[in-house]
N, C-alpha and C positions, 0 to 999 in steps of 0.2 A: 641442200646446203652442203652435202658431201658426207653426211653421217653414214657409217656402215649400216647395211640393211637391218641387222638385228637391233642396233641402237635406235634407228628410226622407228621400228615397230614398237619397241619398249616405250619410247617417248610418246608415241601416238596413243598407246594403251593408257598411260597415266593421264593424258589430257582427256581422252574419251570417258575414262572412269569418273573424272570430275563432272563432266556434262551429264552423264547418266545419273549421278547422285544429286544433281540439281545445284552443284556448285559452279554455276555458269561463269563466274568470275575467273576460274582457274582452268577452264577447258580450252576449246579451240579459239576462244576470244583472245587468249594469250599468245597464239601462234605468231602473229605479226611482231609482237614484242621480242620473242626469241630470235626471229630473223634479223631484226634491227640490232640486237646485241651481237649477233654473229657478224653482221656487216661492219660493226664498230670494232671488231677484233677482240671482243670480250668473251666469246665462246669458242672453245676448241672442239671441233666436231669429231676429231679422232684422238681423244685423250688416252694417255697411258696411266690409268689409275694405279697407285702403288701404296703399299703399307709402309708407313714411316716409323711406326712404333707398335709393339705388340706384346701382349701377355696371353696366357691361356684363355682369359675371359674378356680381354679388351683389345682394341686396336685404334690407331689413328690413321686415317686415310687421306692422301693427297689426291684430289680429283682432277688435277691437271687442267683446270679451267673448263671442264666438260659441262655438258648440259646436266643440271641437277636432276632432271627427269630420268637420266640414265645412271648418274653416279649414286644417287640415294638408294635405288633398288638393289644395286650391287653391294653397297655398304651394308644394307639390311641382310643380304644373303650371307655376308661374313658374320654378322651378329648372330644369325640363326645357326650357322655351322658351329660357332663357338658355344652356343647354348646346347646344341646336341652333344658336344664333347664334355662340357663341364657344368651344365645347368643353366647358366645365363651368359649372354654375350652383349657387349656394349661397344659401339663404334662412334667415334667423333670424327667429323669430316671437315677438312679445310679446302680452300681453292676450288670451290664449286660455284654453282649458280642456282637461281630459283628452281625449286624442286616440285612445283605443282602442289597438289593437296597432300597434306601430311597424312591423312587417313589412308591413302593408297599404300604407303610404305609400312605403316603399322599393321595393316590388314594382311600383309604377306605372311605374318606369323600364324594366323588362325588355322590354316590347313595342317600345320605341323603340331597342333595341340600346344601352342605357345601363346603367351601374352606379348603383344608387340607395342612398342612405343616409338614415336617419331616426333622430332621438333626441329625447327630451323630458325635462324635469325634472318632478318630481312631489311630492306631499305629503311633508313631512319625517317619515319613519318609520325611517330607518336611522341608526345611531350610527357615526361614524367609528371606525377602529381606535383602541383605548385609551380611547374616550369612553363616557359613558352618555347624553349628550344626543342627541336625534334631530335631525340636522342636514341630511340628504340624503334624496331620494326613492329609489325603486327604479330610477329613471333608466335606461330601456332604450336599447339600441343595436341597430339593424337595418341589415344590408347585404345587398343583393340583386344577384347577378351572373348574367347570362345565359350559357347554354352553347348548343351547336348541336343535337346529338341527345339529350344528357342533360338531365334537368330542371335548373332553375336552382339555384345555390347561394344559400340564404337563411338567414342567421344572424340570429336575433331573440332577444335575451336581456336579462334584467334584470341590473343591476350589483350587486344585493343577492344574498344567498344564496338568496332566493326572492322572487317577486313577491307583493305583498300580496294579490292576488286568489287565490293558492293558499291563503293562510291563511283567506280567507273561505270557500273551498270546504270546508276541513277543519272550520271552525266549523259549516257547514251539516250536515256529516256527523257532527258531534260526535266528531271524532278528534283525536289528539295530533299535534303538529308534529314532524318529524324533528329530532334533535339537530343543533345548528349553525345553525339558522335564527334563533333568538331569544335575547334576554337580558332579564333582569328590569330594573326601574328602578335596581337597585343594580349591574347589570353581571354578574349570575350567569347561567349557562346555563339555558334553560328549554325545555320541550316543550309548554307550554300554548298552544294556538292562539289563546287570547284574551288573551295577554300584553300586547299593545299597549294594550288597554283599561285595563290596570292600570299604565300608564306605562312599560312596557318598550319595547324597540326591536328592529327587524330588524337582522341583521348584514350587513356587506358580503360580496360574493362572496369565498369563501375562508374565511369564518367567524371565523378568528382569525389572528394574526400568523404563527404557525408554518405555517399552511396558505395564506398569501398574502392575507389580508384587506386588507392595505395596497394591494394591486393593485386589488382591487374598489373600495376607497375612492378610489383615483386615477381609475379609470374613471368612477365616479359623479361625481366632481368635474369631469372633462373635459366630461361631458354637461351639468352644471349651468352651467358657464362658457360653452360654445358656445350653449346654448339660452337663457340668461337674462342673464348679464353682458354678452354680446355684443348682445343684442336690446333690453334695457331691461325685461325681465320680472323678476318676483321670483325670488330665488335662495336657496339654503340653507334656513334655518329660516323664512324669510318666505314660502315658496311656499304658496298657498292650499290648505287641506285639501280632499280630494275629498268627504268627508262634510259635509253641509250644516249639521249641528248644531254643528260646531266653529266658533268665531269666527275671522274674518280678523285678520291682524296689525294692530295699531293704528298701527304705523309702517312701512308697506310701503316696500320699496326699489325697487320697479318696478311694472309693471302685469301682473296675471294670471299665468298659467303660460306658460313659453317652450318653443319647439320649435326644432330645427335640421334642415334638410333639404338634401340635395345630390343632384345628378345629374351624371354624367360620361359624355360620349359616348365610346364605346370607340374609334372611329376618330380621336379626338383624340390617341390614344397609339400605335395600330397598326391595321392593317386589321381590321375587326370580324370577318370570317369566319375569318381566321387566329387571332385571339384565341379565338373560340368553339371552334375545333377543339382548341386547347390546353386550354381549360377542360374539354372532353370528356375529354381525355387525363388531366388532373389528377384529375377525378372518378373515372374508371374505375380509375386507379392506386390511389387511396385505397380504393376499394371492394374491391380485390383484396388489401389488406393481410391478413396472417395474423391470425386472431382468437384471443383468449384462450379457454382451456377454459371451456365453459359459455355462451359467447356465440355468436350465430348469424352476425352479419355486422357489418362496419364501416359506420356511417351517415355520410352527408354532411349538413351543416347544411341543414335544410329537408325532409329525408326523412320524419321522423315526422309533420310537419304535412301533407305531400303525401299520405301514405298514409291519414291520418285523413280528409282531405278526400274521397278516393275512397270510403272506407267510409261516411262520413256522407251523401254524395250518394245512395248506394244505400239506406241503412238509416234515415236520418233523424238528427236531433240529439237526444240524450237530455237531459232537463231534470230537475234535482233538485227534489223537492217544494217546498222553500222558494222556488225561482225561479218555479215554477208559481203558487204562492200570490201572489207579488209581481205576476205578470202579471195574475192574476185581479183583484187589488185595483186595479191600474192601469186595467183594463177598466171596473170599476165607477166609478172616479173620472172617466173620460172618456166613459162611456156607450158603450163598445165591447165586443163579445162576443169571448171568447177562442176 
């Protein structure tokens, strides 16, 4: 597409990390989507990222319509440098695009004895509690916390009942969606994995008010405000769609998609080694909780992804036939062999 070699390598790393961690919806399966956005003129492959506002601990970044896969890691590097200087660093980003898995960006802080946070708003596919209109994205939140001997705590989750990428996987497999993920355009429950194409909506985390969907709605709203209202990106129903064939809003309220990234130096709060010892104790204590009948063990956030990474590094990354076909078509388009 014309990305500088360093940017292409970084974008590739973010996508492969998703596949290794078992988040297949955000790995190479997304590659053709980024190409289509570039063809539609919505991705700038040679962005000039710049700071538009700054204090010792905060910054607002204009991503110049670059790949979010490239803009977000560089914004996280700014947050980490600010944390090195003054204890914590917070960066809000505007004028960006889809940034892959939030966990990748949060985890950059781990090696520096920092706690990392990452969130982004996304295409409006989620109806708020009691609504039928699609107003919010799946708006993920990721928090990565280092430990000493134990693997890190890494929470990375959508604030919707399910990420849209999981629907795409079900569509490729021609399977139904679980109850509680979707509603029709009229607000009725649906298990049709293609419901969004008929005007339906994803549901917030919790699925309905009785099961706490208002909390998922609130979490998604927080992500939208931190990522976009704070930075000057588009928010709510004005967020640009990931699919290139849908039109952009005629009256945008900001620029591009927004992200929010943070880094906190542990020793800004207490000695890092002391904290990590207690994180080890926290993790082992939770692992030792008594399990329900039929369950094997209690998992710590990040365990399934870590175990999947170990497995896939040994056995490789499985690709669904539609993804392979996408890659073959991309190869033909760019004159590359698969």
